[in-house]
C-alpha positions as CSV (number, residue, x, y, z in Angstrom):
1,M,142.3,117.1,101.8
2,T,139.1,115.2,100.8
3,T,138.9,111.4,100.4
4,E,138.5,111.7,96.7
5,Q,141.6,113.9,96.4
6,T,143.6,111.4,98.3
7,L,142.4,108.5,96.1
8,L,143.1,110.5,93.0
9,E,146.7,110.9,94.1
10,T,147.3,107.4,95.4
11,D,144.9,105.0,93.7
12,I,143.4,106.1,90.4
13,E,141.5,102.9,89.8
14,A,139.8,103.1,93.3
15,Y,138.9,106.7,92.5
16,L,137.3,105.8,89.2
17,Q,135.4,102.9,90.7
18,K,134.0,105.2,93.5
19,H,133.0,107.8,90.9
20,E,131.2,105.1,88.8
21,D,129.3,103.8,91.8
22,K,127.8,107.2,92.7
23,D,124.1,107.7,91.9
24,M,123.0,110.2,89.4
25,L,120.7,113.2,89.9
26,R,119.3,115.0,86.8
27,F,117.8,118.4,87.6
28,L,116.8,121.6,85.8
29,T,116.5,125.2,86.7
30,C,113.4,127.0,85.6
31,G,111.3,130.1,86.3
32,N,110.6,133.6,85.0
33,V,113.0,135.6,82.8
34,D,116.0,137.1,84.7
35,D,115.3,135.2,87.9
36,G,118.9,134.1,87.9
37,K,118.8,130.5,86.6
38,S,122.1,130.6,84.7
39,T,123.8,132.6,87.4
40,L,122.8,130.0,90.0
41,I,124.4,127.2,87.9
42,G,127.5,129.3,87.5
43,R,127.6,129.8,91.3
44,L,127.2,126.1,92.0
45,L,130.1,125.3,89.7
46,H,132.3,128.2,90.9
47,D,131.8,127.6,94.7
48,S,132.3,123.8,94.2
49,K,135.6,124.6,92.6
50,L,134.7,122.7,89.4
51,I,135.8,125.3,86.8
52,F,139.2,125.2,85.1
53,E,141.4,128.3,85.3
54,D,141.5,128.8,81.6
55,H,137.7,128.7,81.5
56,M,137.5,131.3,84.3
57,A,139.9,133.6,82.4
58,A,137.7,133.3,79.3
59,I,134.6,134.1,81.3
60,K,136.2,137.2,82.8
61,C,137.1,138.4,79.4
62,D,133.6,137.8,78.0
63,S,132.1,139.5,81.1
64,K,133.9,142.7,80.1
65,K,133.1,142.3,76.4
66,Y,129.3,141.8,76.7
67,N,129.0,143.9,79.9
68,T,125.7,142.3,81.0
69,T,126.5,142.8,84.7
70,D,128.1,146.2,84.6
71,G,131.6,144.9,84.4
72,E,131.3,142.4,87.2
73,F,132.2,138.7,86.7
74,D,129.1,137.2,85.0
75,L,128.6,133.6,86.2
76,A,125.7,133.1,83.7
77,L,128.2,133.0,80.9
78,L,129.3,129.6,82.1
79,V,126.2,128.1,80.6
80,D,124.9,130.8,78.2
81,G,127.1,129.9,75.3
82,L,125.2,131.1,72.2
83,Q,126.3,134.5,70.9
84,S,122.7,135.8,70.9
85,E,122.4,134.6,74.6
86,R,125.5,136.5,75.6
87,E,124.5,139.7,73.7
88,Q,121.0,139.8,75.2
89,G,121.8,138.3,78.6
90,I,119.1,135.7,78.3
91,T,118.9,131.9,77.9
92,I,117.4,130.7,74.6
93,D,118.2,127.0,74.4
94,V,118.6,124.3,77.0
95,A,122.2,124.0,78.1
96,Y,123.6,121.0,80.0
97,R,126.4,120.9,82.5
98,Y,127.9,118.0,84.4
99,F,129.6,117.9,87.8
100,A,130.0,115.7,90.8
101,T,130.4,115.9,94.6
102,E,131.8,113.3,96.9
103,S,128.4,111.7,97.3
104,R,126.6,112.2,93.9
105,K,126.9,112.9,90.2
106,F,124.8,115.6,88.6
107,I,123.5,116.6,85.2
108,I,122.0,120.1,85.1
109,A,119.6,121.4,82.4
110,D,119.5,125.2,82.3
111,C,116.1,126.1,80.7
112,P,115.0,129.4,79.2
113,G,112.5,131.5,81.0
114,H,110.8,133.3,78.1
115,E,107.2,132.1,77.3
116,Q,108.1,131.6,73.6
117,Y,110.7,129.0,74.6
118,T,108.3,126.9,76.7
119,R,108.8,124.0,74.4
120,N,112.6,124.1,75.2
121,M,111.8,124.0,78.9
122,A,109.5,121.0,78.5
123,T,112.2,119.2,76.5
124,G,114.8,119.9,79.2
125,A,112.5,118.7,82.0
126,S,111.5,115.4,80.3
127,N,114.4,113.4,81.8
128,C,114.9,115.2,85.1
129,D,114.3,113.9,88.6
130,L,114.2,117.4,90.3
131,A,113.4,121.0,89.4
132,I,114.8,124.1,90.9
133,V,112.1,126.8,90.5
134,M,113.7,130.2,90.7
135,I,111.8,133.2,92.0
136,D,113.0,136.8,92.1
137,A,112.5,138.0,95.7
138,R,111.6,141.5,94.4
139,Y,108.6,140.3,92.3
140,G,107.4,137.0,93.9
141,V,105.5,134.3,92.0
142,Q,105.2,135.3,88.3
143,T,103.3,133.9,85.3
144,Q,106.3,131.8,84.1
145,T,106.9,130.6,87.6
146,K,103.4,129.0,87.5
147,R,103.8,127.8,83.9
148,H,107.1,126.0,84.6
149,S,105.9,124.5,87.9
150,Y,102.8,123.1,86.1
151,I,105.0,121.6,83.3
152,A,107.3,120.1,85.9
153,S,104.2,118.5,87.6
154,L,102.8,117.4,84.2
155,L,106.1,115.7,83.4
156,G,106.1,113.7,86.6
157,I,108.8,115.5,88.5
158,K,108.3,114.6,92.1
159,H,110.9,116.9,93.8
160,V,110.9,120.7,93.6
161,I,113.3,123.1,95.3
162,V,111.9,126.7,95.3
163,A,114.9,129.0,95.4
164,V,113.9,132.5,96.3
165,N,116.8,134.4,94.6
166,K,118.2,137.9,94.9
167,M,117.6,138.1,98.6
168,D,120.4,140.7,98.7
169,L,118.2,143.1,96.8
170,V,115.5,143.0,99.4
171,D,117.9,143.4,102.3
172,Y,117.7,139.7,103.2
173,S,114.1,140.2,104.5
174,Q,112.6,137.2,106.2
175,A,109.2,138.7,105.8
176,E,109.5,138.9,102.0
177,Y,110.8,135.3,101.9
178,R,107.8,134.1,104.0
179,K,105.3,136.0,101.8
180,I,106.7,134.3,98.6
181,K,106.8,130.9,100.3
182,S,103.1,131.3,101.3
183,A,102.0,132.4,97.8
184,Y,103.8,129.5,96.1
185,K,102.4,126.9,98.5
186,A,98.8,128.2,97.8
187,F,99.4,127.8,94.0
188,A,101.1,124.4,94.3
189,Q,98.1,122.8,96.2
190,D,96.6,121.9,92.8
191,L,99.9,120.4,91.4
192,N,101.0,116.8,91.7
193,I,104.3,117.5,93.4
194,P,104.7,115.6,96.7
195,D,108.1,117.0,97.7
196,I,108.5,120.8,97.7
197,R,111.3,122.5,99.7
198,F,112.2,126.2,100.0
199,V,115.6,128.0,100.4
200,P,116.4,131.7,100.3
201,I,119.5,132.5,98.2
202,S,121.6,135.0,96.4
203,A,123.2,133.4,93.4
204,L,125.2,136.5,92.6
205,K,126.7,136.8,96.2
206,G,126.7,133.1,96.9
207,D,124.4,133.1,100.0
208,N,123.0,129.6,100.8
209,V,124.0,128.2,97.5
210,V,127.0,126.1,98.5
211,N,128.0,128.0,101.7
212,K,125.8,129.1,104.5
213,S,124.7,132.8,104.5
214,E,125.9,135.0,107.3
215,S,123.3,137.6,106.3
216,M,120.3,135.2,106.7
217,D,120.9,133.7,110.1
218,W,117.1,133.5,110.5
219,Y,117.1,130.6,108.0
220,P,117.9,127.4,109.9
221,G,117.6,125.0,106.9
222,A,120.1,123.4,104.5
223,T,121.9,125.1,101.6
224,L,120.9,124.4,98.1
225,M,123.8,122.1,97.5
226,E,123.0,120.2,100.7
227,L,119.4,119.7,99.5
228,L,120.7,118.4,96.1
229,N,123.0,116.0,97.8
230,S,120.4,114.6,100.2
231,V,117.2,114.3,98.2
232,T,116.1,110.7,97.7
233,I,115.1,109.7,94.2
234,N,115.5,105.9,94.3
235,E,112.0,105.4,95.4
236,D,110.7,107.3,92.4
237,K,111.4,104.4,90.0
238,N,108.6,101.9,89.2
239,L,110.1,98.5,90.1
240,E,106.8,96.7,90.0
241,D,105.6,96.6,86.4
242,F,108.3,95.3,84.0
243,R,108.4,97.1,80.7
244,F,111.1,96.6,78.1
245,P,110.7,98.4,74.8
246,V,112.7,96.5,72.2
247,Q,115.1,98.9,70.4
248,F,117.1,96.5,68.3
249,V,117.3,92.8,67.5
250,T,120.9,91.6,67.3
251,R,122.0,88.4,65.6
252,P,125.8,88.4,65.4
253,N,125.9,84.6,64.6
254,L,123.7,81.6,64.1
255,D,123.8,80.7,67.8
256,F,122.7,84.1,69.3
257,R,119.6,86.2,68.9
258,G,119.0,88.9,71.4
259,F,116.6,91.8,72.0
260,C,118.3,95.0,73.0
261,G,116.9,98.0,74.9
262,T,116.7,99.9,78.1
263,I,114.4,98.8,80.9
264,A,111.6,101.4,81.3
265,A,110.3,100.0,84.5
266,G,110.4,97.0,86.8
267,V,112.8,94.1,87.4
268,I,113.6,91.1,85.3
269,S,115.4,87.9,86.2
270,V,116.7,84.8,84.3
271,G,113.9,82.3,84.2
272,D,111.0,84.8,84.3
273,V,108.1,84.2,82.0
274,I,107.7,87.1,79.6
275,T,105.2,88.1,76.9
276,A,105.9,90.0,73.8
277,M,103.3,92.6,73.2
278,P,101.2,93.3,71.2
279,S,101.5,89.8,69.6
280,G,101.0,88.0,73.0
281,K,103.7,85.4,72.3
282,S,105.3,84.0,75.5
283,S,108.6,82.5,76.5
284,T,111.1,82.5,79.4
285,V,114.3,84.6,79.8
286,A,117.4,82.5,79.0
287,R,120.1,85.2,79.5
288,I,120.5,88.8,80.5
289,V,123.5,90.1,78.5
290,T,125.5,93.3,79.1
291,A,128.8,94.7,78.0
292,D,130.2,93.7,81.3
293,G,128.9,90.1,81.2
294,D,125.7,88.2,82.0
295,L,123.5,89.2,84.9
296,T,121.0,87.2,86.9
297,N,118.6,90.1,87.2
298,A,118.3,93.7,86.0
299,F,116.2,96.7,86.9
300,A,114.8,100.0,85.5
301,G,117.3,102.2,83.8
302,Q,119.7,99.4,82.7
303,A,120.6,98.9,79.1
304,I,120.6,95.1,78.5
305,T,120.1,92.4,75.9
306,I,117.6,89.6,76.6
307,T,117.6,86.2,75.0
308,T,114.6,83.8,75.2
309,N,114.4,80.0,75.4
310,D,111.9,79.9,72.6
311,E,112.2,81.3,69.0
312,I,109.3,83.7,69.0
313,D,108.8,86.7,66.7
314,I,110.0,89.9,68.4
315,S,111.0,93.0,66.6
316,R,111.8,96.7,67.2
317,G,108.7,98.5,68.6
318,D,107.5,95.4,70.6
319,V,107.4,95.6,74.4
320,L,108.5,92.7,76.6
321,V,106.4,92.4,79.8
322,K,106.1,89.8,82.5
323,S,103.2,87.5,81.7
324,N,101.3,88.3,84.9
325,Q,101.8,92.1,84.4
326,L,100.5,92.7,80.9
327,A,100.2,96.2,79.6
328,T,97.5,97.7,77.5
329,A,97.7,97.3,73.7
330,S,95.4,99.9,72.1
331,D,95.0,102.0,69.0
332,S,93.4,104.9,70.9
333,F,94.2,106.8,74.1
334,E,93.8,110.1,75.9
335,A,96.8,112.3,76.4
336,T,98.0,115.7,77.5
337,I,100.0,117.3,74.6
338,V,102.5,120.1,74.6
339,W,102.5,121.7,71.1
340,M,105.9,122.7,69.9
341,D,105.4,124.0,66.3
342,E,104.6,127.4,64.8
343,V,101.9,125.7,62.7
344,A,98.8,125.0,64.7
345,L,97.8,121.5,65.5
346,Q,95.1,120.4,63.1
347,P,92.6,117.7,64.5
348,G,92.1,115.1,61.9
349,K,95.5,115.6,60.1
350,E,97.7,112.6,59.9
351,Y,100.9,112.7,61.9
352,E,103.6,110.2,62.8
353,F,103.6,109.1,66.4
354,K,106.7,107.6,68.2
355,V,105.6,105.7,71.3
356,G,108.6,104.2,73.0
357,T,110.5,102.5,70.2
358,K,107.4,102.0,68.0
359,N,106.7,104.3,65.1
360,T,103.2,104.5,63.7
361,Y,100.8,106.9,61.9
362,G,97.7,108.4,63.3
363,R,95.7,111.5,64.1
364,I,94.5,113.7,66.9
365,G,90.8,113.1,66.7
366,S,89.6,115.9,69.0
367,I,90.8,118.4,71.6
368,N,88.9,117.9,74.9
369,H,90.1,121.2,76.4
370,R,93.1,123.5,76.6
371,I,94.7,124.1,80.0
372,D,95.4,127.6,81.2
373,V,98.6,127.1,83.1
374,N,98.2,130.4,85.0
375,T,94.9,129.4,86.5
376,L,94.8,125.7,85.7
377,K,91.3,126.3,84.2
378,Q,90.0,124.2,81.3
379,I,89.2,126.1,78.1
380,E,87.3,124.7,75.1
381,V,89.3,125.2,71.8
382,N,89.3,123.8,68.3
383,A,93.1,124.2,67.7
384,M,96.4,124.3,69.5
385,Q,99.0,127.0,69.0
386,L,102.7,127.0,69.8
387,N,103.5,126.3,73.5
388,E,99.9,125.5,74.4
389,I,99.0,122.5,76.5
390,A,95.7,120.5,75.9
391,S,94.0,117.2,76.6
392,C,93.4,115.4,73.4
393,N,92.1,112.0,72.0
394,V,94.6,110.2,69.9
395,H,94.0,107.5,67.3
396,V,96.8,105.5,65.7
397,S,96.7,103.0,62.8
398,S,97.9,100.0,64.7
399,P,97.8,98.9,68.4
400,V,100.7,100.3,70.5
401,V,101.7,99.1,74.0
402,I,101.0,101.9,76.5
403,D,100.7,102.7,80.2
404,V,99.5,105.8,82.0
405,Y,102.5,108.2,82.1
406,N,102.4,108.6,85.9
407,N,102.9,104.9,86.2
408,V,105.6,104.2,83.5
409,K,107.2,107.2,81.7
410,G,108.8,105.0,79.0
411,T,105.6,103.5,77.7
412,G,103.4,106.4,78.7
413,S,104.9,109.2,76.6
414,F,105.2,109.9,72.9
415,V,106.3,112.5,70.4
416,V,104.3,113.8,67.4
417,I,106.2,114.2,64.1
418,D,105.1,116.1,61.0
419,R,105.1,113.6,58.1
420,L,106.2,116.1,55.5
421,T,109.0,118.0,57.3
422,N,110.0,115.2,59.7
423,V,110.0,117.8,62.5
424,T,108.9,117.0,66.0
425,V,105.8,119.2,66.6
426,G,104.5,117.9,69.9
427,A,105.1,115.8,72.9
428,G,102.5,113.9,74.9
429,M,101.8,112.2,78.2
430,I,99.2,109.5,78.2
431,T,96.5,110.1,80.9
432,K,94.0,107.4,80.0
433,T,94.4,104.1,78.2
434,T,91.5,102.6,76.1
435,V,91.5,98.8,75.6
436,S,91.7,97.9,72.0
437,E,89.4,95.5,70.3
438,A,92.4,93.6,69.0
439,R,93.1,90.1,70.2
440,S,96.0,91.2,72.3
441,S,93.8,93.2,74.6
442,K,91.9,90.0,75.6
443,L,95.2,88.8,77.2
444,E,95.2,91.6,79.7
445,A,91.6,91.2,80.7
446,R,92.6,88.8,83.5
447,V,95.7,88.0,85.6
448,Y,97.0,84.5,85.2
449,T,98.3,82.3,87.9
450,Q,101.9,81.1,87.8
451,A,100.8,77.5,87.0
452,E,98.7,78.8,84.0
453,I,101.7,80.8,82.8
454,E,104.0,77.8,83.0
455,L,101.5,75.6,81.3
456,N,101.1,78.1,78.4
457,A,104.9,78.4,78.0
458,Y,105.3,74.6,77.9
459,V,102.5,74.1,75.3
460,R,103.7,77.0,73.2
461,K,107.1,75.3,73.1
462,C,105.6,72.1,71.9
463,F,103.1,73.7,69.5
464,P,104.6,77.0,68.3
465,E,101.9,77.3,65.6
466,W,99.2,77.9,68.2
467,D,98.2,81.5,68.1
468,C,96.3,82.0,71.4
469,H,96.7,81.7,75.1
470,V,96.2,78.0,76.2
471,V,94.1,78.9,79.2
472,E,91.9,81.1,77.0
473,C,91.4,78.2,74.5
474,I,90.4,75.9,77.4
475,K,88.0,78.6,78.7
476,Y,86.3,79.2,75.3
């Protein structure tokens, strides 16, 4: 009997507390059509004994009804829930499943493999820490394998497990596995993925998924589940640059005014000097409020409410930063955009842009080049079609607070919305920031000492009508 089972039977509160304290890993499965992505997730859940008996009975019934596996138990039906998915035996939309082991909690995103659903894959990957890239051992590295690997790299996923599936159909050949491993490594040299691991599996038979394979004794490494349990993701968070996009201003009574949101990056403590951007107004943190009580400090990923010692104008869409770690406030930037609409992107057309919690209007001024995800070559184009990826120049009507996506995802990404239909038509990752000519950009032109920051905060408190940085006034 495991420790968790013992706690569940003897001390339910201790069990719940232990479950709450586990860290969370979000991962997705991706790859070419019919590489076995949904079957793999079904096998993970099945062999981990995380499926209820009534659910198992329903899947057995549906396996006979749809007959996508010649009458055998179809594990893919655990995640392929749409009727059209079950009839065709394919994944169309992103499906999410949740499970936990004794050491970690997981959220799985099962992404479609067809090229026409590339936008769905990009959506599923946007919040993931790790990607499992599936490869059919019979066919090796395919077009969609490269496409999905590139998108995973583009979206800043730092950990990839390449699962060479259907090893049972190539007689568990070590030579075939090595050939695929070598081909993928050669392709991945141009991708920004620092941690790539390989594991040969058979999702249908269960080899090396949760349990070790007796048919592949030549493979000395860990099983897929062991890799998922052991991968380290804590170091992936940016704890240096504090970024807090304000989502909501709460004022339940006359004595409380707080700024709510989720910390996108960095660490904040009570007493820290902060600046609201793009306005440039500064103050100090008075309280860090949560549903469980006040904190002395908080870090990236936590949802909190911040109160300040000074009454400064802060509203939804503003970003709170530490005064010695100012971000860029700009009305133009360069970004890589994934186009998600049947109607082609039109340079010069006005769209709505949502950057963090800020909504503004703007246009895509020009397309620098389209990226061929199969060869990673840059192609000159004048328009973008559905599922295409391109580097573009973006211009918005008012300055927004931004960072390069690889540094801070929360302030380095945005979505493009059609103003007439209100449909999300694109998603972008900022690759280059351009300093705006607005006054707010002058603040980030230099880094202030702690003494200068404290002087500015004190004078601002005494003279709130001053609309500039004290040290800049003295300088100029």
